[in-house]
N, C-alpha and C positions, 0 to 999 in steps of 0.2 A: 593550450596544449593537451590538458587533460580531456577537454571536450572533444578535440580532434581524435585523440586516442580511443575515446569511447565510441566515436562514430566509426573509426577504422575497425575496432573489435566487433561492433554490431554488424558491419558489412561482412566481416569474415564469417560471423555466425550465420548470417543470412545465406551467404554463398554455400556454406557447409550444409545448411538445411535444404537448399535447392538441390545440391549435389546428391544428398541422401535420398530425397523424395524422388529424384529422377530414377533411382534404382529400386524404389519400393514398388510393390505390385499395385496396379490400378484395378480395382474391382469393377470399374465402369468401362473397361477397355472393349467389351463386346456388347455394350448397351444397344438395344434395338433388335437384337437377334431373338429368335424363338427356337427352342430345342424340344425334342420329344424324348421323354424318359420312359423306358419300357420296364415294367416291374411285375413281380409276382405279388398277389395279394397276400400280405404277411403283416404281422404286427409292426415291423419296421416301416412298411409302406403306409400303414394307417397313421402312424405317428408323424411320418414325413409330411403328409398332406397338411398338417396343422402349421408347419413352419415354412412351406414353400413361398408364401407371400413375402416373408422377410428376405429371402434370397432375391426375389424379383425386385423388391424395393432397393436392395443394396447394389444390385448389378445392372438393373435395367433390362435383364434378360427374361423373356416370357417362357414359362415352363408348361408343357403339355404332358400330363401323365397318362399313359396307357397301362392299365393293370389287368391281369388275368388270374383266374384261379390257378393254383399251383399245378393241378393235373393237366391244364392246358398250356401253362406258361412255357415249358421247355420247348415244345414244338414251335410256338410263336416266336420265341427268342432265337432259335436256331435258323428259322426262315428269315428273320429280320437281318441278322448279321451276315447272311450269305446272299441276300438279294442284290440284284444288279444296281438298284437305286436305293438311296438311303431311306430307311423306315424308322429307325431310332438312332439317336445320337448317344445317349447313355443307356445302359441296360444292366439289369441285375443278373448275376451269374453264379452258378455253383462253382466254388473254388476247388474243383476236383477234375476228373477226366473231361467234364463238360468244357471247362476253360482250356484245358490242354488241347482238345481236339479243335477248338476254335483257333488257337494259336497255330497249330499245325496247318490249318486251312488258310492262314493269313487273314482271318476275319476280325481280329481284335487289335486295337491300337496300343503300342507300347507307351507306358506312362512315365518311364524314367526320364525321357527328354523334357517333359513338362516339369517334373520334380526338380530337375537340375537347372531350370531356367528361372532366375530370380525375378524376371519380369512377369512370369506366369504363376509363380507359386509363392505364397506368403512365407516370410522367413520364420514365422512361428508354427508352420505346419507340423514339423517334427515327425518324419516317417519312422524314426527309431523308437517312437512311442508304441509301435506295434511290436509284439514279441517276434523274434527272428523266425520262429517256427511258423508263424502266421503268414509271413511274407514268402517263405520258401515254396509253398504250394502254388504261388502265382508268378514265379520267376523262371523265365525260359531264355535260352535253352538250359534244361536241367543239367546240373553238374558241370557246366562249362564256365570259364572265367567271364566275369562281368555280364551275368544274365540281366535281362530287363524285366521290370515289373509290369504285369498286364492287368491287375485288378487290385482294388483296395478293399480290405475286409469291412463289412458293415455289421455283421452279427456272427457269433461263433457259438459252438457247443463243444464242451470238453466232456469226456466220459468219466463221471465221478460217482462217489458212493453216497446214496441216500439211506437214512435209517429211521425207523420208527422209535422215537425216544422211549415211549412207554413199554414197548416190547423188549427193547434192549435192557431197560431197567428190570423188567420182570424176569427175563430169562438169563441175562448175562450180568446182573448186578450193576448195570449202567456202564460197563466197560465196552467201548467200541474196539473191535479187533484192529490190531496194529499191523498185521501182515496178511497177505492173501491166504496163506495156509491157515491162519487163525480164523479168517473170515469164512472159508469153506467149512471148517470144523464147526464154527459157531452156528452157521446157517443150518447145517445138517442136524445139529443138536436141538435147535429150536423146532424144526419140523418133527423130530422124533417125539418131542414133548407136547406138540401142539394139538394132538388128538384129531388131526384131519381138519382143524378149523383155522389154525394159525400155522404159517409156513415160514421157513427161514429166508426165502428169497422169492422175488418175482422178476422174471427175465423174458426178453424176446426169445422165442425158441423155434418158430416155424421155419420151414425150409424156404428161405427167401433171401435175396441179396440185401434186404433191408437190415440184416444183422451185421453187415460188413463193418460199420464204423464202431459200434459198441464192442463187437468181437475183437477188432483190431486194437482198440484201446486197451483191452485186457491183455492181449498178446504183447503189446508194446511194454506193458508193465513187467511182464515176465522176461522180455528181451533185455531190459535194464538200460544202462547208460551208453552202450555201444551205439554208434550212429546207425540210422536206418534211412539211407539216402534215397531220394527219389531219382528216377522214376520207378525203381524196383521195390522201394520200401524194405521191409524185413524179409520179404518172401523170395527174393532172388539174390544171388551172390554176385552182384555187379554185372550180370549179363543175363539176358532172357533165356539163354540155353542152360543156365545153372539154377534151377529152382531148388530151394532148401526147405521145403515144407516138413521134412523129417528132422529138422534141427531140434535138439532137446528143449530149447527155450520155447519154440513154437508148440511143441507137445505139452509143455507145462502150462502155457497160456490157454490152450484149447481145453486142457483138463480143468483149469479153473472155471472156465465158462460152463463146461458140462457139470461141474460140481455145484454151481449156483442154480443151474436148471434142475438138477436132481433134488435140491432142497426146496423146490417150488411145488406148486400143485400138480396133480397127475396130468392135467391138460396143458402143461407148460410147453410141450413141443408144438402146440397149435397157436401159441401166443405171438401176435405182432405187437408193435409198440403201444397201440391203443389198449390192448388187453392187459399187457404187463403193467403199464402205468396206472390203469384203472384199478387193478387188483391191489396194488400197493396203496393207492389213494383211499381205498375202502378200509384200510387198516388190517388187511389180511396177511401181510408179510412184513418181516423185520427189516429186510434189506432190498435195495433196488439199485442196480448199476446201469446207468444209461446217461443220456444227454443232460448236461447241466441245466439247460433251458426248461426242463420240466419243473424246476424249483419254484418259480413264482406261481405256477398253477397249483402246486400242492399247498400253497399258503392261502388259497382262495376258499373261504368257508362255504361258499355257495356250491362248490363242486367237489370239495375234498373233505373227507371225514377226518383227516389227520392234520388239518390246518393248525399251526402252532405246536405241533408235536413232531415235526420233522427235523432230523439232524442231518448235517452235511459234512462231508470229509473228502479230501483227495483219495484216490485209489490207494488202499494199503499197499505198502511196498512188497514186491516179490523178492527182491534182492537189495541189500543195502538199506539205506534210511529213506530213500526217495521213492514215492509212488509215481511212476511214469504213466502216461496215458496218451490218447490221441485226441485230435480235434477235427472238426469240419466247419466250413464257413460259407456263408453267402458273401458275395462281394459285388462291387459295381465296376463296370468297365466302359470304355468308349469303343463304339463300333468303327472298324476300319473304313467302312463305306460312308461314314458321317461326313457331311460337307461343313460342319460347324464344330470342329474338334476343339478349338480354343474356348468357345463358349461352353462346350460340354465339359472341358476340364475344370472350368471355374465352378460348375455345379458339383462335379465329383469332389473337388477340393473343399468346397463349402460343406457338403453333406457329410464329409468324413473328418472335418477338423475336430479339435479336442472338445469344444463346446457342444457341437452337434452330435458327436459320437456318444457323449454322455446323455444328452437329452433324448436321443432316439433309442438309446440302449435301455432306458427305463422300461420301454414296451416289450423288450425281449429278454432282459436279464443276461444278455450276452454281448455287452459292449467290448469291442476287440482292442481298444487302446488300454495300456497300463494305467494311464492317468485317470481314466473313468472310474477305476476302482478306488480312487481317493477323492473323487468328486462328491461333495457333500449331498447334493440333490440326488445323485444316482444311488449312493450308498443308503440314504434315508428311505428310498423307495423299495429296498429289498431287505430280506431277512439278514441279520448280522452274521449268522453262521454260514449262510449261503455265500455272502460276500467274502468271508475269510477263506472258505474252502476253494471257491472258484478262482479267487485271486492267486492262491498258492498253486492250484493245479495248472493254470494257464502258463505258468513258467516252466512246466515240465511235460509239455505235450509235443507231439509231432503230427504232421498231416497223416490221415488214414488212407490217403489216395495211393493208387497204383496207376501209372499212366501207360496203359496197354489196352488195345482192342480186345474184347472178349473177356475182360476181367470179371464181369458179373457171372459168367459161366464157371469160372474157377472158384468164385466165392461160394457157389452152391456146393461144390465139392468139399470146401472147408466146413460148411455147415453139416454136410453128411458125416464128416469125421467127428464133429462135436456130438452128433446124435449117436454115433457108434460108441464113443466114450461114455456117454450118458447111459447107454444100454449095457455097459459092462466090458467093452473091449479095452484092453490096456492101451494107454495113450501112445506108447512107442509103436504098437502094432497099427493103430489107427492112422498115425502120420506116415508110417511106411507105405501103407496102401494109398494114402492121399498123395504122396510123392509120385507114385506110379501113375495114378489117375490124372494128375496134373500134367505130367510129361506126355501122356497119351493125348490129352485134350489139346495141348499146345502144338503137338506135332500134326 
C-alpha cells in the first residue's frame, strides 16, 4: 500500500512537472532561423560580439551583426526600418524622438505582447527591474491608458556631478557642495582663486543641439518633484500651444547652467563634449556636470590625468533634499517589417536579461537594470564612488526627450538664452525673450 502510494505520488509529481514545463519558455522554439541585428559601433556592441556565440548555442538561431559608425548609423537604421522588404530584424535605437518618429510611422514592433506571453518570455525576465522613468520614454501612445513598450534600454547616461578631489580639498576643504546654489558659488570662487590656471567648472557651451540632454538634466533639477510628462516634458503646459519657457523654475535651471559656464575657461562658449570632458580630465577644473558614462574614461590612467582622483555625486538638489536629473538611453527594438519577429524577440530578451545587462554594461558603465548595480562583477569593474552616485541618480531621473518635430531648432533658442545669462542678462529677462522666440518659431 505504501509502495502504491509512493507510485501514485510520483506520478502526480511527474504530471505537475510536465504541466509546469508545458508553460515554461522554450529557448529552442525558433531553432534554425537566422536574424540580422543592426547596430551602431559602440562599446555595448563590441562587448556583445563576445557573447553572441552563447546565444546561438542556446537557441539554435544564427545571428548576423551589421554594425556602422555612429555618424552613419542613424541614416542606415531609418532606411532599414522603413524599407519595403526586411533589412534588419533587431536594431539599436536612440530612445528619444528617433524611436517616437518610428512609432508614428508604424515602423517598430510593440514588445508588450511578447512580454505578456509566458510561452515567449522567461518568467525571470522582470521588466520592473528597469526604473519606471527608463520605460516611460519608449511607451506609446504617450499619456494614454495602457501604452505599449517599443524598446528595451541597453545603455543609459544620467547627468551627474563629477569633481576633482584634489581641487575640492585645496579650495573647499574637501566639502562637496550640497545644493546647486552652493555649487555655483563654489565654482565661481575657485575660478577667482585659480589665477587663470584652475577653473571652477568645465561644461559644454557651444551653440549646438548637443547641449540638450545635459542642459535639460540641470533644468529638471530646478524643476523639482513635479511631474514632467511626455511628450511635452517641462517645456509645455500639457499642450503644444502652451509653451512655458518663462517659468521661474526654467529660468533658475538655465541660470545654473550659465553659472557653471561662467566659472569655466574663457573659451567655454566654444566647447563641445569632447572639449569640456578633456579639459576636466587634464585636471584644469574642479567640477564637470555631464553624462555619467564619462566616469570609466576618467579612471583610465592612459588617457586621464585625474585617474583615481575623481569624485562622483548625484546633482546637488535645487529644492528639497533630492537632486533630480535627466537621462538618455540607447535601446533595442524589433523592426515592424521583420519576417522573423519571434526569433528577434528571443534575441532582444536574451541580450537584455539580468545576467547579460550586467555583463554588457561593464563596457559602458551604464547598465540600465537596477539589479546590475548590485551585481558583483559589474560593481567590481567600476569605481565604488561612481557606482554609489549613479545608482542613486538613476532613481531620480526623467527622460530628456520632447516628442515634437523641430525640437532641435527650439533647443538652439534655449542655448541662446543660456548665453545671454552668461553675458549678464537677468534670467527672467532672458526667458521672457525665449518664450517669445519659441512662440514665433512654433507658429
